[in-house]
N, C-alpha and C positions, 0 to 999 in steps of 0.2 A: 483272170478270176475262175474260181472252180465251183463244182457242184459237189456237195457232200450231204446225201442224205442222212446219214448218220451224225452229222454235224449237231451237236447239243442246240435246241433250239433257245433265242433270246426270247426274255419276255417281252410282250407288246410295247412298244413306245408310248409313255404315257408323259412325257412333258411337253413343253409348247413345240408348236410345228405339226407335221403330219403325223398321224399314228397309222395304224394298220388301214390299209385301203383295199376295198372290195373288187376283185377283179371277177369279170364273168369267168364262168366255167369252175366255181369251187374253188377260187383259188385266193388266197390272203397273201398281200404284201406287207411285209413288217419292214419298217425302216428303222436303223440303229445309229447313232451318232459315235458309237464304239467301231462300227463297222468302218473302213477306209477305203478298200479295195474288192474284196471279196463279197461274192456272191453265192448263195447255197440255197438247197432246196429239199425239202421231206413231205412225206406224206404223213397227214395227221388224220385219222380217222378217215371221212369221206373228201378231204379236200387236200390241197396242196399249199404249202408255205413256202414262200419265196421270202428270203432274207437278204436284204440290200443297204447299202449305204444311205445314209439320210440326205446326205448332199445330192443324191442322183436326180437328174430332170425326169419329167414323167415320160419323155421320148426313150430315155435310156432305160426307165423302168419298165416299159411296155415291150422293147427289145431284149432285155434281159428276162423277163418273166416267159418269153415267149423261147428262148435260148434253153432255161431251165426246164421247162415242160418237156420240151424235144429230148433233153438229156435223161430226165428221169424216165420217159416213156422208153427210150432206149435201152437204158440200164434194165428195168424191169422186163423188157422183152426177152433180154437176153437172159434172165434168171427164170424164167418160164418152161418149163421142161414137160415135153409130151409124156406120155405114159411110158413110151418105151424108153426114153431117155431116163425117166424116173426109175425104171426098173434096172437098168443100167448102173444107175448111180447107188441104187441099194447093193448089187454086186459088188460095187467098188467099197462102198462103205464096210459091207460084211468081211471082205478079205483084209482090209485095211484095220478095223477096230475089233472084229469078232472071229478071228482066225478062219474066216470062211464058213462059219458053221450055222450061220442063219442063213437059209436058202429060200426065198418067198418063192412060191409058186405065180402069184400076182402081185401088181403094185400098182396103184392108179389113184389118180385124183377123182374126188367126189365132191358134189355139190350139195349133200344133205347131211353134211356135218357142219353146224354153226355153232356149237357148244364144247367140241372137241376138235385138237388139231390133227389127230390121227387114230386110227383103229387098226387092231389087228386081230385076226381070226386063226388061231395057231392051228386048229384041226384042218383047215383049208389051206392052212401057209398064205393067208392073203391080208394084203396091207394096203389100207385106204389114206389117203393124206386128204385133208380138207382144202378146197380151192382158195380158202381165205387166207392160206400160206403163198400163194403165188405173188410174185412180186417183193416178198419177205427177202432179207439177206440170204444169200446161198448157205452160210453156217446154219442159220435158225431152220432152215428147210433139211439140211445133212441132219442137225440134231432131232427132229421128229421123226425123221426117217429111221436113224439109227436106234432111237428109243423103242418104235415099233418092231425092228427088226430083233432088238433085245427081247422082245416079248414072244418071240419065236422060242428063245431058247428057255426064258422064265416068265411063265404067266403073271405074276403079280409084281408088286414094288418094293420086296423085300430087299434086304441087303446085298444078297446076290446080285439081283438085277441093277442096283446102282452102282456095284463094284465093275458091272460089264461097262456101263456108261463113263465111269472114270477113265475110261482109254481116250475119250475123245475131249481133246483139249479147251474145246469151246462150249461145254455143257452148262457151266454156270451163266457163262454170257449170254447164249441162247435162252435158256429158261429166264433171265431177267428181262430179255428183249420181250418174250411172250408175256411174261407177267405184266410189263408195260402196257402191251397192246390191251390186255383185258382191263387193266385199269382204266386206260383212257377211254375204252368203249363206256365206261359206267360213269363217267363225267356228264355232268348235265351240258346241254349247247348253250352257252351263255353268248349274248352278242359279243364281239371282237372290239367293238369301238366304245365300251362304256367308259366314261370317265370315273376316277376315283372320286 
């Protein structure tokens, strides 16, 4: 059984039998009759969704929820870079995609950016990334970091700026991921166990 937090979510089970179960710790379990063997988990807003086969017993469910929470936590801890590692990542991305022309003086995580993913002050050559990016896929963090690095070379979002980002092969995928996060944050929080 595999953990794939990027696995596309299945809709909550609405037919006869068990539907989504509330598990302590902001975890939602979704059972699916289409799932035969795989178990996956992903973060959705402030909760974790665990997808399991409908045939699993309650004991198996509890065991797999624990396993998947541990796997997600391990994946996320590997993704969280400290400020020094973030600065090293910026140097690597500048070399790989910007011919080593973007050289920030500082790169750091900040907790005061809740409406922006990152910011750059070209005069100071400083880059700040929102702490909300921590735990997101590496290609998304790299995209935001590269976006801010490009601002060291081009201040606005004109054609020259976007040509710089065209070198990064996952630009569109990362932008789509971030747009999805923003859209999900705007959805109303509806109870998950509503019957239609």
